[in-house]
N, C-alpha and C positions, 0 to 999 in steps of 0.2 A: 419534824422538828427535834425530836430526840437524839438523833445522830448529829444533826448540826450543832445543836446546842452541848451536847453529850462529848463532845472532841477534846473538852478540857479535862474530864476526867481520865484517869488511867486503871482504875478498878471495873472491871467488868460487872461485879455484882453491883455497884452504883449505877451502872448504865442499864442492867437487868432491871433495876427499882423502878428506875424511871420509865423504862418501857411497860412494866407491868403496870404502873400507874396512869398512865398519859396515853397510852395506845391499847394493849390488850383489853384494858376496862372497857374502852369503846367499841372494839371488836367483838365482846362476848355480852355486852350490855341486853338484857333483855332477850338473850339467845335461846330461852325454853320456846318462847313464841314464834320468832322470825328465823330460825336456822334454816341455812340454804340446802336445798334439794338436789340441785343440779350441781356437777361436777364444775363446771366454767365458775360458777358463783362461789364455790367452795375453793377453787384454785385462787381466785383473785383474794379471797382473805388470807390464803395461806402465803401467797406473794409478799404481802405488807410484811408477815412475820419471817419470812426467808430473807427479806432485804436486811432487818435486823441482825438475823443469825450470822450472815456473812459478814457482817460488820464487828459483831461480838467475837465471831473466830479470830477475825482479822487483828481486835485487842489481844487474843492470848497468844497466837502463834506468830503474829507478825508477817503473816502474809495473807492474801485472801484465799478463798477454796476454789480449786478449780472449776471451771464450767461444768454443769450438768452432775456435780458433785450431792450425793444422795440426802434427801432432806434429814433422814433420820439420824446420819451421822452428825450432822450439823447440831441437832436437838439435842443429842446424847452430850455432845462437847460442854454445851453451856446446860446440860442439867434441866431442859424443858420438854415440854410436850406438844404435840399438835394441837392446833386450836379445834379442829375434827374431834378428835379424842377428848378434849376439854368439854365440846359440848355434848358428846355422848355421855361422858361422865356426870357433868351437871343434870342431864335430864334424869339419868338412873338414881341419883342420890335424890331429885326431887320426887320421883316416884316412891323411893322408900320412905320418904317424909311423908307423902302422901297417905299412903297405905298404914303407915304407923301412926296416925292422927297427929303428927307434927305439924303439918300445914291443914288448917279446917277449913277445908273448900268442898263440901259435899256435891256442887255440880260437877266438879273434875273426877271426884273420886266415882261418882255414878257412871263415868264414861268408861272405867277403867273394867273389862270383863275377863273374869278368871275362868281357866278351863279345869273343868273335873275330869281328870283322866280316868280309865278304869284300871283296876289294880294291875292287869295282866299287859297293860297297854307299855310299848316300848318308848313311845315319846312322852318327854315329861315336860311338856310346854306349860307355863304356869298362865301365861294369858291367852285369851282366845282374841286372835285379831279380826277385827270387822272386816269384810269385804268393802272395798271402796271402789266406786268406777273410775276415779281421776286420780293422777297422781298428786294433785293437791289434797285431796282426801287421805291420802298415805301420809303425809308429811304435816298432818295436824299434830299438835303437840301431844297430845294423850297417846296416841298411835306411834308416834316415834319414840318417846318414853318406852312402850311396851316392847318395840322392836329393839330398841337398845339394851334393854335388859335380856332380850332372846339371846343377844350376840355374846353375853357374859355367864348365862344362866347355868353352864356346866360347871363354873367355878365359884360362884356365889349364890346363896340362897337368900331371897331377900327377906324372906320371914325369919331366919335364924342368924344371919351374919349382921354386923352393923354398917355404919358408913364408912368407918375404916376399912373394913374389907373389901367393899367397893372401889374406894380411892386405891387403895394397894392392888386391886386385880388391874386398874387402868395405868398402873406404872409398869406395867408387866409388858416388854416388847411384841411380845404374841399376841394379846390382846388387843394393842394399839393398831396392829396390822390389819386385824379384822374389819375395822371400820371402814 
């Protein structure tokens, strides 16, 4: 719909605004709860964004990117990030808000399990991940939040840094590649 109706526009920023408003908002709606865990489901969501990226790059350069062109380069040309990275960022920001009392939900907070390390211990994991018997248990929202924070734990301290530091961390391409 956006690509078909957006052909009238010559400005890429206008097309991006339409995409963010009508498409990406639906792809990310309630993603803290339903975020996909299997690669084929993740790829089908990313395919929607890739189609927009190819058309956006076509508007910028005048030619479509070649087949097999890396998605990261397309994202960089339009100044966007992958949906997977955005879902991870949103989950860590929500975990930050939950821990700092900006979201008042004692049921969710009771599911967050902190790990108390010994002083001489080399591992610095903040959260203790519960053992789950199934993949579905591993993809529960609270566990996924703790796993996503564990991926950026070396660069951001959830107790000292703010939300801006978390968002800035996800702008770093090295962090995006870890997801």
